[in-house]
N, CA, C and O atoms as a printed pandas DataFrame, in Angstrom:
     atom_number atom_name residue_name chain_id  residue_number  x_coord  y_coord  z_coord
0              1         N          MET        A               1  149.636  119.141  107.912
1              2        CA          MET        A               1  151.062  119.009  108.061
2              3         C          MET        A               1  151.402  118.412  109.422
3              4         O          MET        A               1  152.290  117.569  109.551
4              5         N          TYR        A               2  150.675  118.872  110.424
5              6        CA          TYR        A               2  150.912  118.356  111.773
6              7         C          TYR        A               2  150.710  116.845  111.812
7              8         O          TYR        A               2  151.550  116.113  112.337
8              9         N          GLU        A               3  149.611  116.392  111.264
9             10        CA          GLU        A               3  149.322  114.952  111.275
10            11         C          GLU        A               3  150.340  114.174  110.453
11            12         O          GLU        A               3  150.643  113.026  110.781
12            13         N          ALA        A               4  150.872  114.774  109.393
13            14        CA          ALA        A               4  151.883  114.102  108.590
14            15         C          ALA        A               4  153.123  113.812  109.435
15            16         O          ALA        A               4  153.751  112.768  109.266
16            17         N          THR        A               5  153.480  114.718  110.337
17            18        CA          THR        A               5  154.643  114.471  111.187
18            19         C          THR        A               5  154.353  113.360  112.186
19            20         O          THR        A               5  155.226  112.539  112.467
20            21         N          ARG        A               6  153.158  113.326  112.714
21            22        CA          ARG        A               6  152.796  112.269  113.683
22            23         C          ARG        A               6  152.669  110.911  113.009
23            24         O          ARG        A               6  153.247  109.929  113.476
24            25         N          TRP        A               7  151.914  110.850  111.911
25            26        CA          TRP        A               7  151.667  109.574  111.245
26            27         C          TRP        A               7  152.883  109.084  110.469
27            28         O          TRP        A               7  153.004  107.887  110.206
28            29         N          GLY        A               8  153.769  109.974  110.106
29            30        CA          GLY        A               8  154.993  109.574  109.421
30            31         C          GLY        A               8  155.833  108.629  110.264
31            32         O          GLY        A               8  156.529  107.768  109.725
32            33         N          LYS        A               9  155.774  108.785  111.588
33            34        CA          LYS        A               9  156.506  107.891  112.484
34            35         C          LYS        A               9  156.007  106.456  112.389
35            36         O          LYS        A               9  156.707  105.516  112.765
36            37         N          ARG        A              10  154.786  106.299  111.880
37            38        CA          ARG        A              10  154.201  104.960  111.696
38            39         C          ARG        A              10  154.304  104.497  110.239
39            40         O          ARG        A              10  153.796  103.434  109.884
40            41         N          GLY        A              11  154.957  105.294  109.407
41            42        CA          GLY        A              11  155.132  104.926  108.013
42            43         C          GLY        A              11  154.009  105.371  107.095
43            44         O          GLY        A              11  153.965  104.977  105.929
44            45         N          ALA        A              12  153.097  106.192  107.612
45            46        CA          ALA        A              12  151.964  106.653  106.810
46            47         C          ALA        A              12  152.259  108.011  106.186
47            48         O          ALA        A              12  153.068  108.785  106.699
48            49         N          THR        A              13  151.599  108.284  105.084
49            50        CA          THR        A              13  151.647  109.614  104.488
50            51         C          THR        A              13  150.265  110.242  104.645
51            52         O          THR        A              13  149.244  109.560  104.549
52            53         N          ILE        A              14  150.249  111.540  104.887
53            54        CA          ILE        A              14  148.998  112.277  105.084
54            55         C          ILE        A              14  148.998  113.473  104.140
55            56         O          ILE        A              14  149.900  114.310  104.179
56            57         N          ASN        A              15  147.989  113.542  103.303
57            58        CA          ASN        A              15  147.809  114.659  102.378
58            59         C          ASN        A              15  146.325  114.996  102.331
59            60         O          ASN        A              15  145.488  114.224  102.801
60            61         N          SER        A              16  146.014  116.129  101.773
61            62        CA          SER        A              16  144.607  116.490  101.567
62            63         C          SER        A              16  144.410  116.949  100.130
63            64         O          SER        A              16  145.333  117.421   99.466
64            65         N          ILE        A              17  143.175  116.792   99.678
65            66        CA          ILE        A              17  142.789  117.209   98.331
66            67         C          ILE        A              17  141.680  118.237   98.475
67            68         O          ILE        A              17  140.674  117.989   99.139
68            69         N          SER        A              18  141.868  119.391   97.852
69            70        CA          SER        A              18  140.887  120.476   97.902
70            71         C          SER        A              18  140.333  120.714   96.504
71            72         O          SER        A              18  140.920  121.456   95.715
72            73         N          PRO        A              19  139.205  120.087   96.198
73            74        CA          PRO        A              19  138.650  120.243   94.851
74            75         C          PRO        A              19  137.880  121.551   94.692
75            76         O          PRO        A              19  137.324  122.087   95.650
76            77         N          GLY        A              20  137.864  122.041   93.471
77            78        CA          GLY        A              20  137.017  123.169   93.105
78            79         C          GLY        A              20  135.650  122.643   92.710
79            80         O          GLY        A              20  135.144  121.705   93.326
80            81         N          ILE        A              21  135.051  123.233   91.694
81            82        CA          ILE        A              21  133.743  122.764   91.238
82            83         C          ILE        A              21  133.948  121.465   90.466
83            84         O          ILE        A              21  134.620  121.437   89.435
84            85         N          ILE        A              22  133.363  120.405   90.978
85            86        CA          ILE        A              22  133.457  119.080   90.388
86            87         C          ILE        A              22  132.049  118.683   89.956
87            88         O          ILE        A              22  131.094  118.845   90.716
88            89         N          ILE        A              23  131.921  118.166   88.746
89            90        CA          ILE        A              23  130.605  117.813   88.225
90            91         C          ILE        A              23  130.040  116.607   88.976
91            92         O          ILE        A              23  130.513  115.479   88.839
92            93         N          THR        A              24  129.032  116.885   89.755
93            94        CA          THR        A              24  128.262  115.894   90.499
94            95         C          THR        A              24  126.795  116.255   90.293
95            96         O          THR        A              24  126.503  117.325   89.758
96            97         N          PRO        A              25  125.869  115.399   90.701
97            98        CA          PRO        A              25  124.457  115.792   90.590
98            99         C          PRO        A              25  124.153  117.114   91.312
99           100         O          PRO        A              25  123.384  117.931   90.805
100          101         N          LEU        A              26  124.750  117.325   92.485
101          102        CA          LEU        A              26  124.522  118.573   93.217
102          103         C          LEU        A              26  125.084  119.767   92.451
103          104         O          LEU        A              26  124.431  120.806   92.357
104          105         N          ALA        A              27  126.291  119.625   91.903
105          106        CA          ALA        A              27  126.890  120.730   91.133
106          107         C          ALA        A              27  126.049  121.037   89.903
107          108         O          ALA        A              27  125.860  122.206   89.566
108          109         N          ASN        A              28  125.543  120.016   89.230
109          110        CA          ASN        A              28  124.675  120.252   88.075
110          111         C          ASN        A              28  123.446  121.046   88.470
111          112         O          ASN        A              28  123.030  121.950   87.745
112          113         N          ASP        A              29  122.852  120.714   89.632
113          114        CA          ASP        A              29  121.696  121.473   90.122
114          115         C          ASP        A              29  122.075  122.916   90.416
115          116         O          ASP        A              29  121.337  123.836   90.063
116          117         N          GLU        A              30  123.223  123.121   91.061
117          118        CA          GLU        A              30  123.648  124.479   91.407
118          119         C          GLU        A              30  123.925  125.320   90.163
119          120         O          GLU        A              30  123.685  126.528   90.168
120          121         N          LEU        A              31  124.422  124.701   89.109
121          122        CA          LEU        A              31  124.677  125.440   87.872
122          123         C          LEU        A              31  123.386  125.916   87.214
123          124         O          LEU        A              31  123.411  126.823   86.381
124          125         N          LYS        A              32  122.264  125.314   87.581
125          126        CA          LYS        A              32  120.953  125.710   87.038
126          127         C          LYS        A              32  120.221  126.693   87.943
127          128         O          LYS        A              32  119.200  127.255   87.548
128          129         N          GLU        A              33  120.733  126.906   89.153
129          130        CA          GLU        A              33  120.114  127.808   90.118
130          131         C          GLU        A              33  120.496  129.262   89.812
131          132         O          GLU        A              33  121.295  129.513   88.909
132          133         N          PRO        A              34  119.927  130.224   90.562
133          134        CA          PRO        A              34  120.235  131.640   90.314
134          135         C          PRO        A              34  121.742  131.969   90.348
135          136         O          PRO        A              34  122.204  132.812   89.579
136          137         N          ARG        A              35  122.496  131.317   91.221
137          138        CA          ARG        A              35  123.943  131.587   91.281
138          139         C          ARG        A              35  124.709  130.874   90.172
139          140         O          ARG        A              35  125.912  131.084   90.018
140          141         N          GLY        A              36  124.035  130.048   89.413
141          142        CA          GLY        A              36  124.682  129.269   88.367
142          143         C          GLY        A              36  125.402  130.106   87.338
143          144         O          GLY        A              36  126.460  129.709   86.851
144          145         N          GLU        A              37  124.851  131.260   86.995
145          146        CA          GLU        A              37  125.495  132.119   86.003
146          147         C          GLU        A              37  126.884  132.545   86.476
147          148         O          GLU        A              37  127.837  132.554   85.697
148          149         N          GLY        A              38  126.990  132.896   87.751
149          150        CA          GLY        A              38  128.291  133.277   88.311
150          151         C          GLY        A              38  129.285  132.125   88.269
151          152         O          GLY        A              38  130.455  132.317   87.938
152          153         N          TYR        A              39  128.813  130.925   88.607
153          154        CA          TYR        A              39  129.684  129.745   88.557
154          155         C          TYR        A              39  130.143  129.484   87.121
155          156         O          TYR        A              39  131.316  129.193   86.888
156          157         N          ARG        A              40  129.228  129.587   86.167
157          158        CA          ARG        A              40  129.584  129.342   84.772
158          159         C          ARG        A              40  130.615  130.353   84.269
159          160         O          ARG        A              40  131.539  129.990   83.541
160          161         N          LYS        A              41  130.458  131.621   84.657
161          162        CA          LYS        A              41  131.435  132.645   84.285
162          163         C          LYS        A              41  132.796  132.331   84.901
163          164         O          LYS        A              41  133.833  132.448   84.247
164          165         N          MET        A              42  132.769  131.933   86.165
165          166        CA          MET        A              42  134.005  131.611   86.858
166          167         C          MET        A              42  134.717  130.442   86.170
167          168         O          MET        A              42  135.932  130.485   85.975
168          169         N          LEU        A              43  133.976  129.412   85.807
169          170        CA          LEU        A              43  134.574  128.255   85.148
170          171         C          LEU        A              43  135.115  128.609   83.767
171          172         O          LEU        A              43  136.208  128.178   83.400
172          173         N          SER        A              44  134.364  129.383   83.006
173          174        CA          SER        A              44  134.821  129.712   81.648
174          175         C          SER        A              44  136.042  130.622   81.674
175          176         O          SER        A              44  136.845  130.589   80.741
176          177         N          ALA        A              45  136.205  131.432   82.713
177          178        CA          ALA        A              45  137.356  132.331   82.820
178          179         C          ALA        A              45  138.573  131.653   83.441
179          180         O          ALA        A              45  139.662  132.226   83.451
180          181         N          SER        A              46  138.399  130.439   83.960
181          182        CA          SER        A              46  139.531  129.734   84.568
182          183         C          SER        A              46  140.435  129.166   83.483
183          184         O          SER        A              46  139.984  128.980   82.353
184          185         N          PRO        A              47  141.691  128.887   83.792
185          186        CA          PRO        A              47  142.604  128.333   82.782
186          187         C          PRO        A              47  142.089  127.041   82.138
187          188         O          PRO        A              47  142.289  126.840   80.940
188          189         N          ALA        A              48  141.438  126.166   82.898
189          190        CA          ALA        A              48  140.919  124.924   82.325
190          191         C          ALA        A              48  139.653  125.167   81.510
191          192         O          ALA        A              48  139.350  124.415   80.584
192          193         N          GLY        A              49  138.919  126.216   81.857
193          194        CA          GLY        A              49  137.703  126.556   81.123
194          195         C          GLY        A              49  136.539  125.617   81.361
195          196         O          GLY        A              49  135.596  125.584   80.570
196          197         N          ARG        A              50  136.595  124.847   82.448
197          198        CA          ARG        A              50  135.533  123.875   82.717
198          199         C          ARG        A              50  135.603  123.431   84.162
199          200         O          ARG        A              50  136.548  123.748   84.884
200          201         N          ALA        A              51  134.586  122.693   84.569
201          202        CA          ALA        A              51  134.584  122.061   85.886
202          203         C          ALA        A              51  135.388  120.767   85.812
203          204         O          ALA        A              51  135.677  120.258   84.729
204          205         N          GLY        A              52  135.737  120.257   86.963
205          206        CA          GLY        A              52  136.462  118.997   87.038
206          207         C          GLY        A              52  135.515  117.811   87.076
207          208         O          GLY        A              52  134.296  117.971   87.147
208          209         N          THR        A              53  136.087  116.633   87.029
209          210        CA          THR        A              53  135.300  115.400   87.084
210          211         C          THR        A              53  135.697  114.595   88.320
211          212         O          THR        A              53  136.775  114.768   88.889
212          213         N          LEU        A              54  134.790  113.718   88.705
213          214        CA          LEU        A              54  135.085  112.823   89.822
214          215         C          LEU        A              54  136.309  111.965   89.515
215          216         O          LEU        A              54  137.130  111.706   90.395
216          217         N          ASP        A              55  136.425  111.530   88.272
217          218        CA          ASP        A              55  137.574  110.703   87.885
218          219         C          ASP        A              55  138.893  111.444   88.070
219          220         O          ASP        A              55  139.883  110.847   88.495
220          221         N          GLU        A              56  138.919  112.733   87.758
221          222        CA          GLU        A              56  140.156  113.497   87.915
222          223         C          GLU        A              56  140.575  113.580   89.383
223          224         O          GLU        A              56  141.756  113.449   89.703
224          225         N          VAL        A              57  139.622  113.794   90.258
225          226        CA          VAL        A              57  139.937  113.823   91.688
226          227         C          VAL        A              57  140.379  112.435   92.147
227          228         O          VAL        A              57  141.338  112.300   92.906
228          229         N          GLY        A              58  139.675  111.414   91.683
229          230        CA          GLY        A              58  140.027  110.045   92.045
230          231         C          GLY        A              58  141.417  109.654   91.573
231          232         O          GLY        A              58  142.138  108.952   92.282
232          233         N          GLU        A              59  141.798  110.101   90.384
233          234        CA          GLU        A              59  143.129  109.787   89.862
234          235         C          GLU        A              59  144.223  110.448   90.696
235          236         O          GLU        A              59  145.287  109.864   90.905
236          237         N          LEU        A              60  143.965  111.659   91.170
237          238        CA          LEU        A              60  144.930  112.314   92.058
238          239         C          LEU        A              60  145.049  111.529   93.362
239          240         O          LEU        A              60  146.156  111.284   93.842
240          241         N          ALA        A              61  143.922  111.139   93.932
241          242        CA          ALA        A              61  143.941  110.365   95.175
242          243         C          ALA        A              61  144.661  109.035   94.966
243          244         O          ALA        A              61  145.457  108.613   95.804
244          245         N          GLU        A              62  144.379  108.389   93.855
245          246        CA          GLU        A              62  145.032  107.116   93.552
246          247         C          GLU        A              62  146.554  107.294   93.494
247          248         O          GLU        A              62  147.298  106.481   94.043
248          249         N          PHE        A              63  147.006  108.346   92.835
249          250        CA          PHE        A              63  148.442  108.613   92.741
250          251         C          PHE        A              63  149.038  108.828   94.131
251          252         O          PHE        A              63  150.061  108.233   94.470
252          253         N          LEU        A              64  148.395  109.683   94.935
253          254        CA          LEU        A              64  148.939  109.988   96.263
254          255         C          LEU        A              64  149.021  108.752   97.148
255          256         O          LEU        A              64  149.912  108.649   97.991
256          257         N          MET        A              65  148.098  107.813   96.962
257          258        CA          MET        A              65  148.080  106.608   97.797
258          259         C          MET        A              65  148.883  105.458   97.204
259          260         O          MET        A              65  149.004  104.403   97.826
260          261         N          SER        A              66  149.433  105.649   96.009
261          262        CA          SER        A              66  150.196  104.589   95.361
262          263         C          SER        A              66  151.666  104.640   95.790
263          264         O          SER        A              66  152.087  105.561   96.490
264          265         N          LYS        A              67  152.428  103.651   95.364
265          266        CA          LYS        A              67  153.871  103.637   95.635
266          267         C          LYS        A              67  154.554  104.846   95.001
267          268         O          LYS        A              67  155.556  105.333   95.525
268          269         N          ARG        A              68  154.027  105.331   93.887
269          270        CA          ARG        A              68  154.618  106.495   93.221
270          271         C          ARG        A              68  154.494  107.754   94.075
271          272         O          ARG        A              68  155.269  108.693   93.897
272          273         N          GLY        A              69  153.542  107.790   94.990
273          274        CA          GLY        A              69  153.330  108.961   95.832
274          275         C          GLY        A              69  153.871  108.817   97.246
275          276         O          GLY        A              69  153.552  109.636   98.107
276          277         N          ARG        A              70  154.669  107.812   97.502
277          278        CA          ARG        A              70  155.144  107.518   98.863
278          279         C          ARG        A              70  155.984  108.631   99.479
279          280         O          ARG        A              70  156.028  108.745  100.704
280          281         N          PHE        A              71  156.646  109.448   98.679
281          282        CA          PHE        A              71  157.507  110.489   99.224
282          283         C          PHE        A              71  156.747  111.789   99.466
283          284         O          PHE        A              71  157.320  112.759   99.964
284          285         N          ILE        A              72  155.476  111.815   99.123
285          286        CA          ILE        A              72  154.659  113.028   99.268
286          287         C          ILE        A              72  153.872  112.928  100.563
287          288         O          ILE        A              72  153.087  111.998  100.752
288          289         N          SER        A              73  154.082  113.880  101.447
289          290        CA          SER        A              73  153.345  113.886  102.711
290          291         C          SER        A              73  153.282  115.309  103.255
291          292         O          SER        A              73  154.217  116.092  103.086
292          293         N          GLY        A              74  152.180  115.629  103.903
293          294        CA          GLY        A              74  152.006  116.945  104.501
294          295         C          GLY        A              74  151.605  118.014  103.504
295          296         O          GLY        A              74  151.822  119.202  103.743
296          297         N          SER        A              75  151.022  117.601  102.389
297          298        CA          SER        A              75  150.667  118.558  101.332
298          299         C          SER        A              75  149.163  118.627  101.097
299          300         O          SER        A              75  148.431  117.668  101.338
300          301         N          ASP        A              76  148.730  119.777  100.625
301          302        CA          ASP        A              76  147.342  119.968  100.206
302          303         C          ASP        A              76  147.355  120.217   98.707
303          304         O          ASP        A              76  148.094  121.068   98.212
304          305         N          TYR        A              77  146.533  119.468   97.995
305          306        CA          TYR        A              77  146.474  119.602   96.540
306          307         C          TYR        A              77  145.177  120.266   96.119
307          308         O          TYR        A              77  144.087  119.718   96.284
308          309         N          LEU        A              78  145.326  121.459   95.574
309          310        CA          LEU        A              78  144.208  122.218   95.043
310          311         C          LEU        A              78  143.977  121.735   93.620
311          312         O          LEU        A              78  144.843  121.892   92.759
312          313         N          ILE        A              79  142.816  121.149   93.372
313          314        CA          ILE        A              79  142.501  120.621   92.045
314          315         C          ILE        A              79  141.234  121.334   91.567
315          316         O          ILE        A              79  140.114  120.850   91.729
316          317         N          ASP        A              80  141.464  122.505   90.972
317          318        CA          ASP        A              80  140.331  123.358   90.582
318          319         C          ASP        A              80  140.469  123.926   89.178
319          320         O          ASP        A              80  139.790  124.894   88.835
320          321         N          GLY        A              81  141.326  123.346   88.372
321          322        CA          GLY        A              81  141.484  123.819   86.998
322          323         C          GLY        A              81  142.097  125.201   86.892
323          324         O          GLY        A              81  141.986  125.856   85.856
324          325         N          GLY        A              82  142.741  125.645   87.954
325          326        CA          GLY        A              82  143.366  126.957   87.946
326          327         C          GLY        A              82  142.439  128.096   88.337
327          328         O          GLY        A              82  142.808  129.263   88.204
328          329         N          THR        A              83  141.236  127.779   88.819
329          330        CA          THR        A              83  140.277  128.830   89.173
330          331         C          THR        A              83  140.819  129.738   90.269
331          332         O          THR        A              83  140.684  130.958   90.174
332          333         N          THR        A              84  141.425  129.176   91.298
333          334        CA          THR        A              84  141.955  129.999   92.383
334          335         C          THR        A              84  143.096  130.873   91.884
335          336         O          THR        A              84  143.178  132.046   92.248
336          337         N          ALA        A              85  143.975  130.322   91.059
337          338        CA          ALA        A              85  145.066  131.119   90.486
338          339         C          ALA        A              85  144.509  132.267   89.656
339          340         O          ALA        A              85  145.027  133.383   89.703
340          341         N          SER        A              86  143.465  131.995   88.904
341          342        CA          SER        A              86  142.856  133.034   88.074
342          343         C          SER        A              86  142.193  134.109   88.935
343          344         O          SER        A              86  142.171  135.284   88.569
344          345         N          TYR        A              87  141.655  133.695   90.076
345          346        CA          TYR        A              87  141.046  134.651   91.008
346          347         C          TYR        A              87  142.105  135.625   91.533
347          348         O          TYR        A              87  141.855  136.828   91.606
348          349         N          TRP        A              88  143.269  135.120   91.894
349          350        CA          TRP        A              88  144.304  135.972   92.477
350          351         C          TRP        A              88  145.146  136.692   91.433
351          352         O          TRP        A              88  145.592  137.816   91.663
352          353         N          TYR        A              89  145.368  136.046   90.279
353          354        CA          TYR        A              89  146.340  136.597   89.342
354          355         C          TYR        A              89  145.851  136.760   87.910
355          356         O          TYR        A              89  146.559  137.339   87.085
356          357         N          GLY        A              90  144.663  136.267   87.595
357          358        CA          GLY        A              90  144.243  136.256   86.203
358          359         C          GLY        A              90  142.917  136.937   85.948
359          360         O          GLY        A              90  142.599  137.973   86.533
360          361         N          ASP        A              91  142.156  136.331   85.062
361          362        CA          ASP        A              91  140.918  136.916   84.558
362          363         C          ASP        A              91  139.786  136.996   85.580
363          364         O          ASP        A              91  138.779  137.656   85.322
364          365         N          LEU        A              92  139.923  136.349   86.716
365          366        CA          LEU        A              92  138.853  136.402   87.717
366          367         C          LEU        A              92  139.108  137.426   88.817
367          368         O          LEU        A              92  138.407  137.423   89.829
368          369         N          GLN        A              93  140.085  138.290   88.643
369          370        CA          GLN        A              93  140.382  139.295   89.675
370          371         C          GLN        A              93  139.191  140.194   89.963
371          372         O          GLN        A              93  139.079  140.751   91.055
372          373         N          TYR        A              94  138.305  140.336   88.990
373          374        CA          TYR        A              94  137.123  141.184   89.208
374          375         C          TYR        A              94  136.261  140.659   90.354
375          376         O          TYR        A              94  135.553  141.442   90.987
376          377         N          LEU        A              95  136.299  139.368   90.635
377          378        CA          LEU        A              95  135.507  138.819   91.742
378          379         C          LEU        A              95  135.968  139.361   93.085
379          380         O          LEU        A              95  135.152  139.547   93.987
380          381         N          LYS        A              96  137.259  139.615   93.233
381          382        CA          LYS        A              96  137.765  140.150   94.494
382          383         C          LYS        A              96  137.149  141.514   94.783
383          384         O          LYS        A              96  136.919  141.866   95.940
384          385         N          LYS        A              97  136.887  142.265   93.749
385          386        CA          LYS        A              97  136.353  143.615   93.920
386          387         C          LYS        A              97  134.858  143.599   94.217
387          388         O          LYS        A              97  134.329  144.542   94.806
388          389         N          THR        A              98  134.177  142.532   93.809
389          390        CA          THR        A              98  132.722  142.488   93.998
390          391         C          THR        A              98  132.296  141.642   95.186
391          392         O          THR        A              98  131.115  141.621   95.533
392          393         N          HIS        A              99  133.249  140.932   95.826
393          394        CA          HIS        A              99  132.890  140.073   96.969
394          395         C          HIS        A              99  133.682  140.413   98.178
395          396         O          HIS        A              99  133.508  139.791   99.226
């Protein structure tokens, strides 16, 4: 937000994107590791019921950097399929008790 106020004087917009589990080669490896079962449970209990894709993150970035996103600045976009919301308010509340 601070940088958005500074860079806004130059006509720039500043935002951030905070992705959840996104399917990449590294994420695929982690899903097969010992902690993978926990990640799979977390994803299946999230509202989206799956991990995200690189394209989905890219499409959000494309929108924010396009003319359609010119009025958006100083924001952080959580793109995690609702996993964080489910952790605080939904089916993943059990994780708070175990971690």
